[in-house]
C-alpha positions in Angstrom: 94.5 127.7 125.8 93.0 129.0 122.4 94.3 131.8 120.7 91.5 133.1 118.3 92.3 135.5 115.5 88.9 136.2 113.9 87.7 132.9 112.8 91.0 131.3 113.2 92.2 129.4 116.4 94.3 126.6 117.4 93.6 123.1 118.5 96.2 121.3 120.7 96.9 117.8 119.8 97.6 115.2 122.2 101.2 115.0 121.6 101.3 118.7 122.5 101.7 120.1 119.0 99.2 122.8 117.8 97.2 122.8 114.5 95.4 125.7 112.7 91.7 125.4 112.9 88.7 127.3 111.5 86.1 128.5 113.9 82.6 127.6 113.2 80.2 130.3 112.5 77.2 131.1 114.8 74.8 129.6 111.9 76.9 126.6 111.6 76.8 125.9 115.4 73.0 126.2 115.4 72.7 123.8 112.4 75.1 121.4 114.3 73.0 121.6 117.5 69.9 120.7 115.4 71.6 117.6 114.3 72.7 116.4 117.8 71.1 113.2 118.9 69.7 112.4 115.5 69.7 108.8 114.6 72.2 107.7 112.0 72.4 104.8 109.6 74.2 101.7 109.7 75.7 102.5 106.3 77.7 105.5 108.1 79.1 103.0 110.7 79.9 100.5 107.9 81.8 103.2 105.9 84.1 103.7 108.9 84.5 100.0 109.6 85.6 99.1 106.1 87.8 102.0 105.9 89.4 102.0 109.3 92.8 100.6 108.4 93.0 102.7 105.4 92.5 105.7 107.6 95.3 104.4 110.0 97.6 104.2 107.2 97.0 107.7 106.2 97.3 109.0 109.7 100.1 111.3 109.0 98.2 113.2 106.1 95.3 113.3 108.3 97.0 115.0 111.3 98.0 117.8 109.1 94.2 118.9 108.6 92.3 119.9 111.5 88.9 119.5 109.5 89.8 115.9 109.0 90.9 115.2 112.8 87.6 116.4 113.7 85.4 114.5 111.2 82.6 112.8 113.0 82.9 109.0 113.1 79.4 107.4 113.2 79.5 104.4 115.1 76.0 103.1 115.7 76.6 101.0 118.6 79.5 100.0 120.8 81.9 102.7 121.6 79.7 105.6 121.3 76.8 104.3 122.9 78.3 102.4 125.9 80.2 105.4 126.7 77.3 107.6 126.6 79.5 109.8 124.5 78.7 112.3 121.6 79.9 111.6 118.3 83.6 110.3 118.3 86.1 112.2 115.9 88.6 110.6 113.7 91.3 112.2 115.6 90.3 110.3 118.7 90.5 107.0 116.7 93.9 107.8 115.4 95.3 108.6 118.7 93.6 105.5 120.4 95.4 103.3 117.9 98.7 105.1 118.7 98.5 103.8 122.4 99.3 100.6 123.9 95.5 99.8 124.5 94.6 100.5 120.8 97.7 99.6 118.9 97.3 97.6 115.5 97.1 93.7 116.0 96.9 90.5 114.1 93.5 89.1 113.4 92.7 85.4 113.2 93.9 85.1 109.7 97.2 86.9 110.4 96.4 90.2 108.8 97.2 93.5 110.5 94.0 95.0 112.0 92.7 97.8 114.3 89.9 98.0 116.6 87.2 100.0 115.0 84.6 99.3 117.8 85.1 98.7 121.3 82.2 97.0 123.2 81.7 95.3 126.5 80.2 92.1 125.2 76.7 92.8 127.1 74.6 92.2 123.7 75.1 91.2 120.3 75.3 94.9 119.3 77.9 95.7 122.0 80.6 93.8 120.7 84.1 94.6 119.5 85.3 94.7 115.8 88.3 94.4 114.0 89.2 95.9 110.5 92.1 94.6 108.8 94.2 95.9 106.0 92.3 94.1 103.4 89.0 95.7 104.4 87.5 92.7 106.1 85.6 93.4 109.4 84.8 90.9 111.9 83.5 90.7 115.4 86.1 89.8 118.1 86.7 89.7 121.9 89.5 91.4 123.5 91.0 91.5 127.1 90.5 94.5 129.4 87.7 96.0 127.1 86.5 98.1 129.9 90.1 99.8 130.4 90.4 100.3 126.5 87.1 102.0 126.5 87.9 104.3 129.2 91.2 105.1 127.3 89.3 105.9 124.2 86.7 108.2 126.1 89.4 110.1 127.7 91.1 110.8 124.3 87.7 111.5 122.7 86.7 114.1 125.4 90.1 116.0 124.4 89.0 116.0 120.8 85.3 116.8 121.3 85.7 120.0 123.0 87.5 121.3 119.8 84.7 119.8 117.5 82.1 121.8 119.2 84.0 125.2 118.2 85.9 124.3 115.0 84.9 123.2 111.5 85.0 119.6 110.5 84.5 117.9 107.2 82.6 114.5 106.7 84.3 111.2 107.0 83.3 110.6 103.4 85.0 113.5 102.1 88.1 112.4 104.1 88.3 109.2 102.3 87.5 110.9 98.8 90.5 113.3 99.6 92.9 110.5 100.7 91.9 108.4 97.6 92.3 111.2 95.1 95.8 112.2 96.4 96.9 108.6 96.3 96.0 108.2 92.5 97.0 111.9 91.4 100.7 111.1 90.8 100.1 108.3 88.3 96.7 109.2 86.9 97.8 110.9 83.7 99.7 107.6 82.9 96.5 105.8 83.0 94.2 108.0 81.5 96.3 108.7 78.6 96.8 105.2 77.7 93.3 103.8 78.0 93.0 103.1 74.2 96.5 101.4 74.2 95.3 98.9 77.0 92.0 98.2 75.0 93.9 97.6 71.7 96.3 95.2 73.3 93.7 93.4 75.4 94.4 90.0 73.9 98.2 90.2 74.7 97.5 91.6 78.3 95.1 88.8 79.1 97.6 86.3 78.0 100.3 87.4 80.3 99.1 87.4 84.0 101.9 89.6 85.2 100.6 92.5 82.7 96.8 91.6 83.5 97.3 92.2 87.2 99.2 95.5 86.7 97.7 98.0 89.3 95.9 101.1 88.0 95.6 104.3 89.9 91.8 103.8 90.3 90.2 104.0 93.8 86.5 103.6 94.1 84.6 104.4 97.2 83.4 101.0 98.9 85.7 98.8 96.8 89.1 97.3 98.0 92.3 98.0 96.4 94.2 97.4 94.4 92.3 97.3 91.3 94.1 96.0 88.3 94.0 96.5 84.6 92.4 93.3 83.9 89.4 94.4 85.9 88.5 97.1 83.3 89.5 95.0 80.4 87.2 92.4 81.6 84.3 94.8 82.2 84.7 96.2 78.6 85.0 92.9 76.9 81.9 91.5 78.5 80.0 94.5 77.5 78.8 95.6 81.0 76.4 98.4 80.2 77.6 100.2 83.3 81.0 100.8 81.7 79.9 101.8 78.4 78.5 105.2 77.4 77.3 106.9 74.1 80.0 109.4 73.1 78.6 112.7 73.4 80.5 113.8 70.4 80.1 111.2 67.7 77.5 108.9 69.1 79.8 105.6 69.1 80.4 103.4 72.1 82.8 104.9 74.5 84.4 103.4 77.5 84.2 104.2 81.2 87.6 104.2 82.7 86.7 105.9 86.0 83.8 106.8 88.3 83.0 108.2 91.7 79.9 109.0 93.8 78.2 108.5 97.1 77.0 104.9 98.0 74.0 106.6 99.9 72.4 108.8 97.4 73.7 106.6 94.3 74.5 109.9 92.5 77.8 110.2 91.0 80.0 110.8 87.7 81.8 108.9 85.1 84.9 109.6 83.1 85.0 107.9 79.4 87.0 107.8 76.3 85.8 107.2 72.8 88.2 105.2 70.7 86.3 106.4 67.6 86.9 110.1 67.7 89.1 110.2 70.6 87.0 112.3 72.7 87.4 112.2 76.6 84.2 113.0 78.5 83.1 113.5 82.0 79.5 113.7 82.9 77.3 113.5 85.9 75.3 110.0 86.1 73.5 108.0 88.6 73.7 104.3 89.3 77.0 104.7 91.4 76.0 101.6 93.5 75.3 99.1 90.7 78.5 100.4 89.1 80.5 99.8 92.0 79.1 96.4 92.8 79.9 95.3 89.3 83.3 96.4 89.5 83.6 94.7 92.8 82.3 91.6 91.8 84.8 91.3 88.7 87.7 92.1 90.8 86.8 89.4 93.5 86.3 86.7 90.8 89.6 87.5 89.0 91.7 87.9 92.3 90.9 84.0 92.8 93.7 83.3 89.8 96.3 86.1 91.2 98.0 84.1 93.8 101.7 83.8 93.0 101.8 86.3 90.3 104.5 88.9 90.4 102.7 91.9 88.5 104.6 94.5 86.6 104.3 98.3 87.5 101.9 100.1 85.1 104.9 102.0 83.5 106.3 98.7 82.6 103.3 97.3 81.1 102.8 100.5 78.9 106.5 100.7 77.9 106.3 96.8 76.7 103.0 97.6 74.8 104.5 100.5 73.2 107.6 98.9 71.9 108.8 96.6 69.2 107.1 98.2 66.0 107.6 96.7 62.6 107.4 99.5 60.2 106.9 99.7 56.4 110.0 99.5 54.4 109.8 102.9 52.6 112.2 105.8 52.5 110.0 108.4 54.0 109.3 106.1 56.9 113.2 105.8 57.6 113.6 109.5 57.5 110.6 110.2 59.7 111.4 107.7 62.4 115.2 108.3 62.4 114.7 111.9 63.2 112.3 111.3 66.0 114.5 108.6 67.7 117.4 111.0 67.3 115.6 113.7 69.3 114.4 111.2 71.8 117.8 109.6 72.4 119.6 113.1 72.7 117.1 113.8 75.6 117.4 110.3 77.2 121.3 110.6 77.3 121.0 113.0 80.1 119.1 110.4 82.3 120.7 107.6 84.2 119.7 104.1 83.1 117.4 105.5 80.3 117.0 103.1 77.7 118.0 104.3 74.0 115.7 103.3 71.2 117.0 101.9 68.2 115.8 101.5 64.6 117.2 98.6 62.6 117.6 99.7 58.8 117.4 96.1 57.7 114.5 94.8 59.5 112.6 98.2 59.8 111.8 97.3 63.6 112.1 100.0 66.3 112.6 98.7 69.8 114.1 99.6 73.3 117.1 97.2 74.2 115.6 96.7 77.9 112.3 98.0 78.3 112.0 97.0 82.0 114.1 100.1 82.7 111.5 102.2 81.4 109.5 102.1 84.7 112.2 104.0 86.4 112.5 107.0 84.4 109.3 107.5 82.2 107.6 109.7 84.7 110.6 111.5 86.2 111.0 113.9 83.2 107.8 115.2 81.4 109.9 116.4 78.4 111.5 112.9 78.0 108.0 111.2 78.5 106.5 113.4 75.7 109.2 112.5 73.2 109.1 108.8 74.0 105.2 108.9 73.6 105.7 111.0 70.2 108.1 108.2 68.9 105.6 105.3 69.8 102.5 107.3 68.4 104.4 107.7 65.0 105.3 104.0 65.2 101.8 102.9 65.7 100.4 105.1 63.0 103.2 104.0 60.4 102.4 100.1 61.5 99.0 100.5 60.6 100.0 100.9 57.0 101.1 97.2 56.8 
């Protein structure tokens, strides 16, 4: 059944396909055996419960990686205990959710949800739990709990035999990896425009469709989406967890991203100093309090979001960058005309790319329809760089007024 080549083997999935897997070393097996039967914390269970639906949504990515599939799921009561099973695996839950017995259902509030714990109701700690798409977790009662439990146990036995032989990553690392992959594509767009958001904070705060534009920031333990207005509010209120003394010039810099472990509290921050332009990334504790501050502000501001049709982040940036009034000087006209000519020449190769215009009478640079920018701004790195160079020149020249 298993074809082993040195430290490589294959684990057979429930659908019959095979997946490459890395064999555990003897030392690792000994270390895992020492941990067997150890009591684990409720935090580990809560980590799984709150992120269960997120994991279900990313099942296709997880199923491509044997280490993710074999990640141990620490359920402190319910499923693992009443089945007298060893640690459940993430793969077992994913396959269970694919079955009729475990398929996602609607919770009492009408949200899509998955069973993240199956209990028989014999005690308060032996209940079923539902985790919905918003990250809400609640106790529930279900029909045929014993049958569902038996189904899960059979699937878990299949994965457990592989978990004893092959390497697995932690559930926390699975979540971090998925969150990083999700935000990677739009991350440069967010990071490169932190100062732009801050400089236009008053305009953004006046327009809800801009205020609630989603940023590609994912923080462990906090629900998504996170919107640009959350960061602006934290900065404007002077929250010390989102300020940092610039390592280069000593002025106040603004934290735009952070990560860490909710268990140890150890983490890191990324910041930008608007005085000298320095970007920094350092190790810093206080992850828990930083996460709570962001979470509290997000929940506070979310109350006013109902009915708001927020714009994509690209469109927000485009609108902030456009419509510059420039000084009426010959050298300004020459500089900006050449920049716009180079940009428009490049943009002509892209369908629906909005050309930039320079009105020689009013000395205003604008785009005819900035809403189109969201479609092609990211697709061509060369075009994007030319667009940004035009806007930066406009911004520098505008400061002369």
